[in-house]
N, C-alpha and C positions, 0 to 999 in steps of 0.2 A: 271551509276550503273544499272546492268541488271534488278534487281527487280523493281527498280524505272522506268526504261525505259519501262518494260512490263506494269506497272501501267499506264504510260502515254499513251501508245498505246491503252489500253482498254478504258481510259477516252475519247480519241479522237474519237474512234469508237462509244462509248456509248453516248457522249454528245455534240460533236461539229459539227455534220453534215457531217463528213467526209465520211460516207458510204451512206448517204441518198441523193437521187436525184429524180428528176421527169423527165418525158419524154416530157416536155412541151417546152417552148420557147427556151431553150438552145440547142435544137437539130439542129437549123439552123446555129449555130456558125461554123466558119471555122474549129475549133479543132475537131468538131464532125465528120467531114469527111476528116480530114487532112491526115490521114494515109490510104494508099490504101488497107491494109490488104492482104489477099491471093487472087489469081486469080480464083482458083477452090474451091469447098466445103472443109472446114477444121473445125475440132473440137478441141478446146483447153480446158484444165482444168486450173482454176484460183483459187488461195488460198485466204484466209482471207475474205470470205463471212461472214457478221455478223451472229451470231448464232440465233436460234429461241427465245432465251431468251431476245434478243433485237429486238422486233417485228417491231418497227418503222424503224430501220436501215435496217433490213432484207427486209422489204417492199420496201424501197427505192432502195436497191441494185437490187432486182429482177425487179423493174420497169426500172431501167437503163439497165439491161441486155436485156430486151425486146426492149427497144428503140434502143439500139446499134445493135441488130440483125435485126431490121427493116431497119436500115441504111445500114447494111452489111449482106444481106440475105445469103451470101456464108459462113458466120462464125457462128458456134455454140459454145456457152460458157457453160461449165459444171462447176458450182461454187462448191467450197469445203469450208465448214464452219468448224470452230474450235474455241474453247474458252479456253485459249487464242489462238491467231493466230499461235504462235510458242509454241510447247511443247518441252522443253529442253530434255525430256527423249526420244523423238523419232526423233527430228529434224536432229541430226547428223547421225542417222542410215538411215534416208530417203535420205540424201545427199550422204552418202557412197554407198548406194544401187541404186541410181539414180531413186528413186521412188517418188521424190517430184513432185509437179504439173508442168505442162508446164510453167506456169507463177507463181513463188512461192515467198512468202512474206519473207522479211529478215529485221533484225535490221542492222543499220549502222555498228555496231562494228563486225558483222560477215562477212561483205562483202569481205574484203581483204583476209581473211582466205579461203573463198569459192573460190575466184579467184585463189589463189595460189594452191589450191588443184584441180583445173580444174573441179570444180563441178557446173560451170555455163557457159553458152554459150557466146561467143563474138558476140555482136549484132551491132558492129560498122558499118558494111556495109549496115545495114537496117535503120539507123537513119535518113537518108536524107528525108524520108517521114514524120518524126515527127517534124512538124514546131515548136513546143513548145521548143524543146531542145536548140535552139539558145538563148533563153531568160532566161534560168535557171541560178540561181546564180552559178558562177564557183566553189565555194567551196562546193556547194551542189551536183552538177553533178560530181565533182571530187571524191566524195566518191565511185562512181561506176566505176572509171577509173583505169587502170593500164597502165602507159605509154600513148600511143595514142589509146589504145583500151578501149571500153566501154562495161560493162557487165550488166547494169541495169538502172532503172529510179527511182527517188525518189517519195514517196507519202507524206511523212511528214518530216518537218524539224523544229527544235526549238533550242534555246540556253538558258542558265541560265540567270536570272535576279535577281533583288531585289524586293521582294513582300513586300508591306508595308500597314499598316492600316491607311487610310486617315482620318478616324474619330479620331483616337488617335493623329495623327499629329495636327489636328485642336485643340483638347483639350489641347495639350502641347504647343500651340502657334507657331507651325510650319506650313509652307505653303505646303499643300498636292500637289499643282501643280508644286512645285519645289523640288522634292525629292533629296536626297544626291547624289553627283557625286564622292565624295572621301570618303575614309575610316575615315578621320578626321571628316567629316560632319556626317557620320553614328554614330561615337562615341558621338558627341555632341547631335545629335537627340535622341540617345538611353538614354542618361543621363536625358534629359528632360521628356521622356516618362516614364522612371522608377520612376521619381519624382512625378508622378501623384498619387501615393499612394501604399499601400500594394497590392501585387499580380501582379502589372504591370511589364512587362519585356520589356526592350527597344529593345534588339536584341537577337534572339534565334539561337542556333547552335547545330548541331548533334555531337555525339561523340561515338556512339555504333552501332553495327550491320552493319559495313562497311559504314554507312552513314556519319560518321565523315570524313573518308578518301575521300569519294566522294565530300563532300563540301570543304575539303582542296584543292582538285584539282580545283574546280570551282573558289575559291579565288586566287589560285596560277596562273591559266591561265589569270585571269583578271589583275593581276599585271605584266604580261609579262613573267612569269616563265613557266617551263615545268616539267612534271612528270618524263619523261625518256629522254635520249639523242637521237639524231637524228638516231642512229643506232638501237635503241630499246633494247640495251643490258645492259645499266647501268642506275641507277637512277640519276635524275637531280634536285630533289626537295630540296636537302640540299644546298640551295642557298640563296642569300639575299632576294629574293622574298618569298621563303618558310619560312624563319625566320620571315619576316614581317607579314605573315599570323598569326603565333602563337603569336608573340609579341602583335599584335593588340587585339587578343582575350583575352590574359592574362590581358592586361590593362583594357579592358571593364569588365572582370569578377571580378577582384580583386581590381583595383584602383577606378573604377566607380560604381561597384556593379549594373550594368545596364543589366546583363544577368540572374539574378535570381540565387537562391541557388540550385535549382534542375537541375542536369546535367545527363550525360549518356543518352541523349535523342536519340530516333530513329524516323523514318519517321512519324508515326502517331502522336507522341507527339507534334511536332511543329504545325502540322495541327490542332490538337485539341485546342492548345493554341491560334492559330490565329482565329479559329472559335469562341472562347469564348470572343473575343474582348479585351484580355489582353496582346497580343503580338504585338509589334510595327513593327518589321522588321524581315525578314528571307530571305536567298537565295532560289530561286526556279524559275522554268519556269512558264509562264503565266497560265498553266493548274492548278497550285496550287489554284488559285482563284476559278476555277471550282469545284475542290474537296472540298475546304472549304465550298463553298455554298451548294453543294449537300449532303455532308457526315458529316459535322461538324457544322451545324447550323449557318454558317456565311451568309452574304448578299453581293451580288455582288457589290452593290453601296458603300460599306465600304472600298474597297481595290483598290490599284493601283499597277502597276509594272513599274519599270524602269530598266536600265541596271545595271549589277553588277558594283559597284563603281570602277572607274579607268580602266574599260575595253575598253573604246573608244580608237581606235588606236591600240588596242592590240587584245586579243582573248577572247572568251567565250566558256566554256564547252558546247558542243552541242550533239545532238542526233537526231534520227529520224528512219525512216523505208522506205522501197520501195519494188520493185519487181525485181527479176532476172529470168533467163530462164534456164530450164533444158538443160544440154549440149546435150541431145539426141533429142531435139526439131528440127524439120525440118525447113527449111527456111520459108515455108508456115505458120507453127505454130508461128514462131517468128514474122513475119509480122502481123499476126492476133493479137497476143498478144500486140504488140506495138500500133496497132490501138485502142485496148480496153484501154490500159493505157493512151493514149492521151485523149481519150473520157472521161474516168472516173476520172483520177487523175490530169490532167494537164490543163483543159480548164476552164477559168473563167465562172461562172454562171451555170455550170452543174457539174455532178458527185459530188465529195467531196466539190466543191465550189458552190453548189446550195443552197445558203442561203435563197432564197425565200421559198423553200420547208421546210428547217429546221425551219424557223420561223413559218410556218403554222403548223408544228408538235409540236410547243411549246418547241423547244429545244434552248439552248443558242446560240446566234450569236453575234460575235464581238470580241472574243479573237484573238490576232494577231498571230495565228499559224493555219496551217503551213505556213512558209515563204519559198517558193520555188523560187520566182522570184526577190526578192529584189525590187529595184526601177525601173525595166524595165516596159514596157507597160502592160503586163499581170499582174504584181504585183500591179500596180496602179489600174487596173480595179478591181482586187480582193479586194483591200482596200476600193474602192468606194462601192462595193457591200456589204461588211461587214457593212459599215456605213448606207447604205440604209435600210438594213434589221435588223439592230442591236436590240437585246433584252437586252444587257448589256451595261454599260457606256463605249463606245469606247474611249472616251477622257481620261479615267483613265489609258489607256495603251500607250498614246501618247509618254511619255518619253522613254519607251522601244522601240517603233517603230522608233522614230527619231534617236536613237543611232545606229540602226542596220547597217546603211551605212558604218560606220567606224569600225565595229567589224568583225573579222574573226572567223568563226566557227572552233573549235578545238575538235577533238574526244577524247574519253576516251583512256587511255594508254593501251598497251598490259598487259595482266594479271591484268586487272583493279581490280577485286574483291579481289585478293590476296594483291595487293598494298594498296587498301583501308583498308583492315583489319590491315595491318601494321601501317598505319597512324592513325587509330582509337586510337591506344595506345598514340600517341603524342597529339592528340586532347583531349582525355579524361584526360590525365595528366595535361595539361595546365588549363583545366576547373575545375579540382577537387583538385589540389594541388597548393597552392600559391607559394611554393618554387620550382616548376617544372623548370628543367634546359633545356631550349630550345635547346641549342647547342648539348647537349648529346642526347636528344630525337631525333633530326634530324639525328644525326650521327648513332645512333642505328638503326633507321628506314632505313637509306640508306644501311647499311650492310645487313639487312634482305631482302630488296628489290633487291639488286644486286644478291643475291643467287636465288631469285625467277626468275629474268629475265635471269640469266644464264641457269637455267633449261629450260626456254621457248625457248632458242636459240638452 
């Protein structure tokens, strides 16, 4: 979901150490000098410098630029700040006019549109100098590929999970170290948590403001379903998997009474409920714990994250961001930009992965994002560094981390926001009307979605 995705990007910049680095011990790592950069003097503009309103992150970025330029005295970086990093009102105009930075910031969901519109440079021939590329998760690097050509590199990657209140699990007689793996187990756990007393909600779900459709997609992917067909032209959610999503929610809402009576919830509602200590479970990426702690009076130690139930061996709704290159950029600028990205975004122990500095700054360390490398050697090194400098309970995310090896990232569908709005209707109906007809709801949503997708093509 674009609003949600933007919120995650800001959280990552503001709270997880992704923009903060030091120019200390990480500088002698292979990644720091792995890319040759340009042969002669070259100046590049780079987007998404943390704004002045984030002084710690800004200080870290600037220190990193200085360290990088010391290693590569032939390269000058001109940082461009923005808050948020992408302004939807100007982003497309900058792309169309070719006025974006030499190295510009993008959301995953915009990448393929940018490639098709020829608004980014093909960097394939220059990737041989970027040693980190060979270890990136294929499904992550694949976001920036079209056939055998590559147009960018990732900075952040995450997928959805199941966020749960470990404290309530214990109070309800459940094992917080063994969270639900199936929806049947979610249903059973939700009933026990709701049984703790008035005001307790076992499982919370969205159904308004496009958030309901967004979470429908997350549950659908985890069951092995798809929002659209392979050709992107027709809806595919009116399926056994889509029906199972709504039937499960209907049973928890009306048979078990484990979802509470207040519905038509949007993003902040569930976050507030989780922070209050009265909500047992919700779908969400690991950054939910960060937001609940920072903005909704929760405590890191009370929460855990596991994979979305039944997603192992299937897919999870994913998102992230990265950088692409202005199609007008010269080969020298591209090589210099790749050197910077390898230095700042892809090397364990430095750049966005400098957890020692993040800890010194008093910022949270230990959430299992971004996941760029999976179980490869750099991925293992990053996990070890997170544990070494952790300021949050890393073990509370172990179920989520352990499941990742068997889960494939799956991006949002085309026309995501319009499809989510359509499916809000089905989600809200199931959660507010006991007699809701699931077959009709999905059929009606399918018809509307097909019209939307036909316009898209």
